[in-house]
N, C-alpha and C positions, 0 to 999 in steps of 0.2 A: 919939498912940498908935494903933497898928493892932491889928486883931483878926483872928483866923483866920476863914476863910469857914465857914459852916454850911450844912447841907443846906437849911434853910429859906430861905436867901438866893436859891436858884435859882427859887423860886416856880413859875410855870407855864412858864418858859422851857425850850425843848428843850435836851437835852444834846448837846454836840459836844466829845468829849474824846479824848485820845490817850494812849498809853502807849509809852514808849521804854526803860523799865527795869522790873525786877521790882516795885519799890515802886509805880510808877504802875499796873501791871497788877493789883495787889491792890485798888486803889480801883475799877477797872473791874469786877473780879470781884464785889466787894460790890454794886455797882449792878446787875449782871446776875443775881445769885442769884435763882433761881426763874423765870427767863425760860423761856417755852415756845415751841416752833416745830415745824412739820411737817418731817419728814425731807427733804421735797422742797424746802425753803427754804434749803438750804445748797449751796454750789457752790465747787468748786476750779477755778481757771483756771490750768493749769500754765504756759502761755505768758506770763502776766502775773505768775506766782509769787504769786498771791493766792487766799485762801480767805475766803469771805464767808457770813454767815448773817443772814437777815431774821428777827428774833425779836420776840416780844411780851413786853416787859420790865415787871415790876412796878415801879412808881415808889416805891422805898424812900425816896427823898429827899423825897417828898410825904406820907409816912405820918403824921407828927406833925401837919402842917397839916390833913390830912383828919380826924384824930381830934379835934383842937381845934375845928374848924368843924362837926363832926358831919355830914360829907358822905362819900359813897362813896369808897373807895380806887380807884386808877386803874392802868391799864396803858397802854403806848404802844408802837407798833412802832418798832424800832430796827435799824439796820444795823451789824453787828459785822464789821469787816474786819481780816484779818491779812495783812500784806505780807511779802515775802522768804521765802515758803514754798517749800521744795524737795521736801517729801514729806508726804503725808497718809495716815494709817492710822486705822482705827476698829475698835471691838469692841462687839458688841451693838447695832449701829445698822443699821436697815433703810434704807439710802441710797435716796433718790428716792421713797420711799413716802409719798404725801400723807396717808394715813390713820394713819401712825405719828407720834404727838406726842411730842417729846422735851422733857425738863425739865433745864435747865442748873443744876447745883449750884455749880460753881466753875470758875475758870480759873487755872492756875498755870504758872509759867515756871521751867525749870531751865537755867541757863547752861552753855554748853559751854566749850571751851578758849579761843576767841577771842570774837567777837561772836555766834557761833552758839549754838543751844540748842534746847530742846524746850518747846513749849506743850502743856499737857494740858487739855482741856475735859472735866470730870467730869459725867456725866449720871446722873439718877436711874435705878435699876434696873441698876446695875453696868455701864452703857455708858460709852463714852468715845471721844474723838477726840484723836489725837496729831498735832501739826504740827511737823515739823522745819523750823527757820528759820535763815537765815544771819545775821539780825539781828532784834531785837525791835522791831516796829513795828505797833501795833494802834490802831484807831480805833473809837469807839462814837458813833453819831449818831442821835438821834431823828428819824424821818422822817414821823411823823403827829402829829396832835393827840392828847393823852391821851383815853382813853375809860374808862368805868366798868368795873372788873374784873368779868367774868362771875360770879365767885364772890361778889362784893361783900364779900370779906374778905381780909385779909392772909394770905399763906402761913404755915403753922404748922410748926414743927420740934420734934421730940422733944428733950428736954434730955439 
């Protein structure tokens, strides 16, 4: 008998996940909720059709273990990469400003007629980034060891 994977099964192993369809992207979006990053840590490389963000991700997959073991919650630096990007637009984002810290709320995909579509990164404070893609191809990879979250608590959301 087999059993579905659980968040706890990941333990302290770094994430290295990809999304090739809308359902996959929902999983990545959940893992990236409440990630924070300076506006200077995002880059679009038109010649490579790639948009990348280095973000500080809250480790939602470790929350239950942290509570059970009565230890501090953690964040980890992760690289979020979108491939096949043909156009980038933003609203309410001071691009390139290292002093502006952005908070990622969700990532959603709307399919187009063929394999193309639009990816929307929703940010706190009514900001957003819109990526027009020829095909959905996203990767999320932890690139540092986890560290104690500066707030020492999990992000809270109003009901």
